C-alpha positions in Angstrom: 130.6 0.4 44.6 132.0 3.3 42.8 135.3 3.4 40.6 137.7 5.8 41.2 138.3 8.5 38.7 141.9 9.5 38.1 141.2 13.5 37.9 144.8 14.0 36.3 143.8 11.6 33.5 140.5 13.6 32.7 142.7 16.9 33.0 145.0 15.7 30.5 142.6 14.7 27.7 140.7 18.0 28.6 143.8 19.9 27.8 144.5 17.7 24.5 141.1 18.7 23.3 141.3 22.2 24.1 144.8 22.2 22.3 143.7 20.8 19.2 140.3 23.5 19.2 142.9 26.0 19.7 145.2 24.6 17.0 142.0 24.4 14.4 140.8 27.9 15.1 144.2 29.2 14.6 144.4 27.2 11.1 140.8 28.6 10.2 141.9 32.3 11.0 144.8 32.0 9.0 143.0 30.8 6.1 140.5 33.7 6.4 143.2 36.3 6.5 145.0 34.8 3.6 141.5 34.9 1.6 141.1 38.4 2.6 144.7 39.4 1.5 144.1 37.5 -1.9 140.6 39.9 -2.5 142.5 42.8 -1.6 145.7 42.2 -4.1 143.7 40.8 -6.6 141.4 43.5 -6.9 143.9 46.2 -6.6 142.2 47.6 -3.1 144.0 49.9 -0.9 145.3 48.4 2.2 143.5 51.1 4.0 140.3 49.0 3.4 141.2 46.9 6.1 141.2 49.7 8.6 137.8 50.9 7.6 135.4 50.6 10.1 132.8 49.6 7.4 134.9 46.9 6.3 135.4 45.8 9.9 131.7 46.0 10.6 130.9 43.7 7.2 133.4 41.1 8.4 131.8 41.1 12.0 128.3 40.7 10.4 129.6 37.7 8.1 131.0 36.2 11.1 127.9 36.5 13.4 125.9 34.7 10.5 128.3 31.9 10.3 128.6 29.2 7.6 126.6 29.2 4.8 126.8 33.3 4.1 126.3 34.2 0.6 127.5 37.7 -0.5 125.1 39.9 -2.4 125.3 40.0 -6.0 126.7 43.3 -7.9 123.0 44.1 -8.7 121.7 43.7 -4.9 124.4 45.9 -3.8 
């Protein structure tokens, strides 16, 4: 005999997990945005850099690489 499953309880659990995941991702984005802002300000870079297609492409490449990316040295660049 099968035990019945309360689907409403399963949906609540999935919703709670999704909400936590969304909150964590939002926090990660806020932290990344803050680090980018610090980089721009600390190095006296133009805020126009953030609109640059090259900057956007670089950020997307880093995101695709994922955790563990090590930026190139000044000698490499």
